[in-house]
N, C-alpha and C positions, 0 to 999 in steps of 0.2 A: 503495502501499500503506500503510495506518494504521497508527503503530508507538505502540506505548506510549510515558510520558516517559523510561523506566529506556533504552529501547533506540535513543533519540535520540542518548544520549552520547556522543561521541568519533566522531563518524559526521560523515565528511567529504562535502559535496556539494548539491544543489538539495532543495529543501527549498516547501510551498506550504501554505497556511492556509486553509482553507476554510470559510464559514459556512455551516452546513449551511441556514439555511432559505434564503436568497435564492444558494448557490450561488456567488457574488463570493471573491475569493482575493485572496490575498498570496505573489510569489514571491520566493524569498530565496534567497544562498547561505550556507554558513559551511564553516567547517572544524572544528567542533564544532555540529551544529543542536542539540542539549540547551544548551547554554550560551545562544544566539544566542536561543533561545524564551525562556527566564530575563530574558533581557537587553530582549525584546518585552513581554513583560511589568509587570517594572520598570517601563520607559517610558511603561507607560500608564498604573498606580498612581501615579508621580510626576506625571502629569497632562501628560504632553509632547506637544505638538501634529500629530505626525507624522498621516499620513494612517489609518496601519493601526493605531497608537494610541490614537485620538480613535473608531475602528470597536470595539478590543475593548471601550473603556471604554460605547459604545452599546449595543451588544449584548448584550455581555458573555464573557468569557473563558470560560466552557463551551460555547459558544455555537461555537467554531471546533474543526476537526477536521488535526494537523499532519500532514501526508504526505511520504515521501519520493520527490522525482520520480528522481532521481539520483544512485547515490556517483560521485564524480571526486577526482582529483586537485586540488590547492590550486591550481597552471596550469591549471585547465581551470575556474574556477571561473565565474568570470566571465563567458566566452564562454557557459556551459551556460547561466546566469541569462540571459542575454537574449534564449537560444532559447525558454524555455519562459515567458518573458514577453510575448514575439510571439506565441507558441502558443496562451496561454490568454487574450489579450488584459487581462492585470491593470493594465495604465496608462493603459486605456481608461477610460469613466466607470463599465464596470459591477467593475472592479477597483479594488484595493488601491495598488496602484505609485505612487509619481508621477513617474518617469522609463523611460525605454525601455532608457534608458542603465544597465548595473549597474557600480558601482563598490563598494569594500569600506575600511575604513580601515586595513589591514594593503598598501592598494595605493594608498592617495590621499597625495597629497603638497597641499599650499596649495602657491602663487605665491608670486615674491617679493613683489607689491603687496598679495595678502592676508596675508602674516605681516606686510607692515609697519601698514597698518592696524588687522592687533587689537594690535601692541602699542604705537599711538597713544593706541587706545580703552582700557588695559589702563591707562597711564601712569598715576600719581598715584592710582590705586584703591585704596581703605580695605577690605579687610574686618570686617566688624563682629566684634565677641569672640565671639558665635554662633556665627559661619561659622571662623574660627578653630580654637575648640574643637574641632568637629567633625572638622574637618582633622585635627588632631592625632589623636583620638580613631579616627579611621579608617585610621591610620598605625601604631598603637601593635601588635608582636608582626609586622609583615608587616618578610622578608626580603629585603634587597636586592642583585641579585645582581651578582657581579660590574664595575663599569663598564672598557670600553673605553678603551686609550690617547688613541683619537681625542676621544671624550667625556668625559674627564677636563680633556684640554686645552681643549674649548667652555666645562668651567664654571670655567677658571682665564682663561677671553679673558674671560667674562663677570662675571666681578668683580676684573678688572684693572684700575684706576684708581677703582673707588668707595668711596666714603666712608661711612663710618657713621656717624649720631648716637649723641652720648653714652647716649641711652635704649635703644637696641640694645646698642651695648660695655653696658651693664649687666645686660643680659637674658642675653645673651649668657655672661657671667661670673659671676652667679647658676645657670645651667646647669650649667655646667661644675666648679660648688665640686663640692668632696670626692669627684670623679670621678678613680678609676683605670684608671692606663694599664696594658697591658700590658706585659712585656718586650720582644715586638713591636715593639707601637708604636710605645714608647719608643726601639726600635733604630732605626726608620724615620725616627723623627725626626731624629735625630742624624745618619745619614745626607745625610737631605734640606740639613742646615747644612751639611755638613762644605765647606769652602773658600770659601761665602759672605759677603763682606766688607759688614760695616754700614755708611752710610754715618755721618758726623759727629752729624746729626740726629737717626739711628736711634739711636744709641752714650747721644747726652743724653737721650734721652728715657727711654730704658731705665735709666740710672742716677739720674736724677728719680725715676723709681719705684720703685727699690728702695731710695733716700735716705726715702722717704714710709713705706715698708714698716715698713725698720730703725728708725727713730726712735720714741724711747723704750724699743726692748729692748735689754738689758744680755747681756753675754755670761753672767752669770751665771745669767738668767732660760734659760739653754738647759737641754735635761732631757741627760743625762746619752747616754741613746740617741742625739738631734743630734748631742751632741758627736763622740760615735764616730765616729759617719759622716761628719763632716764631718774629722777627724784621717783615716780611711782612703780619705778621696779626695785626702787633698795628698800621702798617702807617696808619695815615691817620682817627685814630679813635678819637671819642671827647668822655671824661668824664660829664656827667652831675655834677651840683655842690653837689649833696645829694652821688656821687662817690667820687668825690674829697677828702670831705670831711671824708668819709669812709678809704680813702687811709691815709691821712696824720693822721688819731685816732691811725691807725694802724703802722705808721713809727715811732708814738708819743717815747723820749725813746730809740731810735733804737741805739746801738751803731758800728760807722763804724770801722772799721780796715783799717790800712796803706794800705792793697790791695785795698779795696772799691774805699780809698780815690784816689790812684794813678787810678783806672780806670775810676773812674768818670771823671779826669780831663783829658783821655787822652781821654773821649767823646767826650767833651765837644771842646776840641781842634778840632776836627774831624768833630764837626758838626759847627761851625766858618768857618772853611774851605772849605768847602760844599756852606753855605751860601755867601761864598768872602767875610766873614769879619774876618778881623785879627785883633784880638781883643789885646788891650793893657793888661802887664803882672800886675796881680791883687796879692794882699794880699791872704794870703790863706785862713787868716779869714774867709776874706769876697765870697773866689771862693767854698772855700768845708764847708760840714758843721760838727759840731764838735757830741761829744755823749750828747748835749742835743738838738740841735737845729731841728726843725724841718724842715723832709727835702720837695722841693717845689714839687708839682706834676704838671706837663708836661699837656697842656692842648693841 
């Protein structure tokens, strides 16, 4: 039975593409015959070298009729495809099949040796800017489905120990610049880091990066909104004894400028007013730290 293109959509079964002039045919199977027909035409137009793709280019797409031979479930497709290949002899000189044994993408698995050969062949391969731009354009707008735990674990294992070049890290940084994460994403990141202990080397790298980022930025240059956010974050925060000791050690030997002393005096006055306590004037030697005095850490 020869069906129109629309009638082939979402049909699961065995199909046959028959050349009208010679009667030579190609037998195939698919869970969606309409989609498989489009794939054959696309392969032919792209210059693929399969026997059927070359036949479509040689004789013309319009000279073939697509016919449904049998509708069947996915589990029976390969078995019935092999039956019709043998029945019509489409894998012989008079047909366009190249194998008598049927196989399909959803049922095909590369052997370990084949995977290893592919990996060796692809290692060190550099894609051209044009190829990369085409791959990027093809992915725009595509929604990726949720990955399984096994898939995530496989990706993590593949990235483990991988060292990216400075150029690669710079590109990743530029892509993420200005990116705003959702509250859900932020919470997931926070939970993933709970209980994680960073190595001394890692902490040093973070400290060095922050030092560079803060260099040349004075407190007076922060916006009022930024200051308010920092204040809200610190409210009610309780430092451990170890944390206090680290802060104290970091502040030892720090020299206070007149501007810093004035700012500290004003903050203390405001804090006293908020608490409803008006403190009696005290000498500057007791109220403010000098260049050798160790600042007190608030609990």
